[in-house]
N, C-alpha and C positions, 0 to 999 in steps of 0.2 A: 766427344760431340760427332765431330764432319765427318768418322766413317762409321758410325752407325745410320748416317742420315743416307749413307749413299748406300749401306744395305737394305734402307726400306727404299732406295729409288731401283733399286735390281727385283724386288719381291714386288715392288708397282709394274715395275716393267717386264714382269714374268705376265700378268693375269688377261693382257689385251691378246697375245698369242694362246695364249694356252684356250680361250674362248674359240680364238679364229682358227688352233686347228682342227679342234672337235666341231666346229663348220663345214670343215674342208672334208673331214671323214665323214661324216654324216651329208654329205650333200654325195660324195661316191657313193656311200653304201644306200643312197635313197636311187640313186640316179642307176643302181650295178640291180638292184631290188628290181626295178623299172621296166627296164630292159638289158638283160646279163647279156645278150648279145653285142655290147657297146663296150661290155667292160676291158676292154685288150685297148679301145681305142682313146676311153674318158682316163685310165690310169697315168698316162707322160702328165695331163693337165693334175693330175692329183698330185704329185709328187712334185711339182712345180710349183703347188699351190703352199704345199705343205714347206720346201726352201723358201720360200717368200717371203712366209709366216713367220717360220723360224729366226731369217733374216734381223725381226726388228728383234728378240730376245738378246742378240748379240750385240747391237747396236743400243742396246737397253744396259747392257753389264760394260761396253765402250765409255758410256759419256758417264756412269756414274764411278768409273776408272779416271776420266779426264775431268768432273769436277769437282773428284774429292778436294784437290789441290787447290783450286779457286777461289773456295769458300770463307776462308780465314780471311 
């Protein structure tokens, strides 16, 4: 039962960052559509936001492995 619980934890940990990545890219697309000349200026913020949100997935996976052996 312990292995399946950590699999559920990884799945739940991926939901939030999935929504966050969608919001980051949606904001970039909307800002580029409103002011196309600022696309080059806002693109580094796009990748920074993407990397920070994606780090949450890696933390979720790491914590699932860490807590896998401590629940029993």
